[in-house]
N, C-alpha and C positions, 0 to 999 in steps of 0.2 A: 766156279759162279756162284757169288753170294746166294742163300736161301732166306727165306721170310716166312713170317708167320701168318697164317688167315684165321679169319673169324668165322666159324660156322654158325649161322643163326644168329640169337641174340646173347648166347652164353658159351660157347663152344669155342674153347682155344686150344692150339697145341703147345704143350710146356717141355721146353729143351731139359734134358737131365743136365743137374749141376753136379761139381763134385765136392762142393761145399753143402753141408749141410746147414738147412735153415728150416724155421718153423713153417707150417702150412700158410699161415696168413701171409708172411713175407713173401713166401713163394708164389702167390697169386697177384702179389701186387707186383713183383719183378716180372710175372708173365705178362701182364696190362700194359706195362711201361713198355716192354719191348716191341709189343703188337703196336702200341701208339707211335711208338719211334719207326717200326717197320712202315705203318702206311702213311707215315708223313713222307718218308722217302720215296716212298712208290709214288704218291702224289706227285711230288718235285719233277720224278722222271716223267710221269705222264704229260705235266703241263710242259717240260721243256721238249717232248715229243711233238706233241700238238701245234706247237710254235713252230718247229722245224717244217712239219708237215704242210701248215699252212703257207709258209714261206715258199717251198717248192711248188705248191700247188698255184701261189700267186705267179712264180716265175714260168710255170707251162700257160697259164691263160696269156700272160703278157706275151711271150713268144709266139703264141696262137694270133692274138690280135695284129702283132708286128708283122708275120707273115702274111697275113690277109691283106693288110694295108699296102705291103710293098707288092704282093700281086697286082693289088688295081693300080697302082702307080705303073708298074712296068707294062701292064696291059695298055695304060694310056700314054706311054711314052711315046710311039711311032705317029700320034695325031697331034702331039702338043709340040711346039717350037720352043727350044731354051737356047739361052746363051751359054757359052764354054762354062762358065763359072758355076750356074747352076747346075748344070748338067753334071760337073766335076762334084759337087756337093753331095748331089743324089746318089752317084756312084759311090762316095764315099760312106754315104749312110748304109747303102746295102753291103759293101764291105765289111763295116764293123758288126753290122748285125749277124753276118755269116759266120765273122771270127767269133762272135759270141755264143753261138750254137755250136760251134764246132770244139770250143774250149769246154763246155757243158758235155759234150758228148764223150770228149777224152777221158774226162773226169769220169762219168759213168760206165764206161767201157773198163776201166781201171777197178771201179768198184765192184762190177759185178762177179767177178771171182770169189770175193769176199763175201758177197752176200749168199750166194750160192753154199760155200763151204760152211757157213752157220748154217742154212736150212740142214746139212747133213747131220747137224747135232740134236735137232728139234725131236723131240717125242713123236712118235708115231701118229696120235691124233692130231697133232699140229701139220705135220707134214701132209696129211689126208686134207685138211682145210685148204692149205696153198697150193696144192697140186698144180691147178690151172695155172696160176701166176708162175709157178716155178718153169712148167714147159713154156709160157711165152718168153721168159727172160731167156731161158736157154736157148731158145730158137732166134734169139736176136745176133746178128753178127755186125761185122765192121759197116756194113751199109745200112744199119738200123739208124732211126733219127733218135734224138734225145728224149723225145715223148714215149716212144717205143721201149727204151730203157728203162725210164724212170717209172713208168705207172706199175709195171711188173712186181718193181722194187718196193713202192711204196705200199702195194697191199701186201707183200711178205711181210715188212716190217711192220704194218699197222696191227697185222694177223698177231704175230709174235708179241707185240707189246700188250695186246689185249689178253692174250694167253697167260700171260707172265705176271697180270694184275689180277687174278682170282685163283679159284679151286675149279677143277675140271675131274669129272668121273667119267669112266669108260670101261667096258671091258675089252681086254685085246690080249693077243700073243704075247709072252714075255718069254724070253729063251735065258735060260740057264745050262752054260756048257753045250751039250748036245741034247739037251730036253727043253722042248715047247710047251708050255702051260697056257690054256686060256683062263685068265685071271681077272678078278675086280681090282680096279685101279685108280687111286686118288692122286692127282698130281696138285702140288702147292706150286704152281706157276712153273717158271722153268727151272727152278731150285731142285727141287727134290720131289719124288713120289713114292707110293706105298701100295703093295699089294699082298693078295692074297688068294689061294686056291686049295679047296679042301683042309688039309692040314699043314699047309705051307703058306710061308708068308716071308716077306722081306721089303727091302727099298729099292729104288732107282733114282738115278743122278747122271747130270749131263757129263759125258767122257770127251776123250779126244776123236775118238771113231764113233761117236751116236752116243744114244741113250745106254746108260750098263746098268744091269739089274744084280742085286746082292741077295743071297737067301739069308732070312735070320727068322725062323721059326719062335724064337722067343718073344717077338712082339705079336705073334698071330693074334692073341686076343684084343689088344689095344688097337690093332689095325682093323679088326671086323667092326668094334664099337665106332671108331671113327667113321667108318665108310657108313654103317647103320645110322648114325647122326647125321649124315650129310643126307643121305637118302629119305631122312625125315623117318625112320622107321624105330627110333627108339627118341626116348628123352633127350635134350641136350645135357652134356654134362664135361667135367674137365677131364682130358686123357692124356696121359705121359705118351709122348712118342720121341724116339732118338733122331734127332735133326744133324746129320753129317754135314760139314762144311767142306765144299771142293773149291 
């Protein structure tokens, strides 16, 4: 997954190490340029997701209205005399609506395992946020309606998109080998994170089996400064941190 740069306060940015040596002024310009490009990309992704979410919501509302209307018409059928042609047309509308809902349900049932698989790769703080939605989705079976499937999926994807669009600070357990540390952690969306505890520090990133952690005590000072800036415990400043693309 690609990583991105985030702007802390009005001045604080994360600068990627470059193999080529350049003067300080050019480095700062390059950092700002990359940050602007990243912000544009995130903006485009957010706009696309909003459009898709709005479209899904419209579909749900349409199906709800359609179902209510059909139920009303069905309830009135016994007391209304219809010729064969009108009755056949009415029955065709019901069958077409049922077929459309069935098609949507099949698609969502196929999408369900993929959504749950992605959830397993989310960082712990995000998994805690979407726990109820995940449980609701896991509880759905073959007899579930399209709405029962789509609603928790939208909640999960919306939360993931929101988390990915910013910086998140938390205190959590970090596991390295057979050791568990209660660390201070800062996430740069779903791309990368940094942690420190005592004299230990390191980075985190999404992996095949979930969020992975690597110790790197060499960046302890920079990570502590970055977290203190984000927590507004010190003045904004330019800080260099390694950014590992996965």
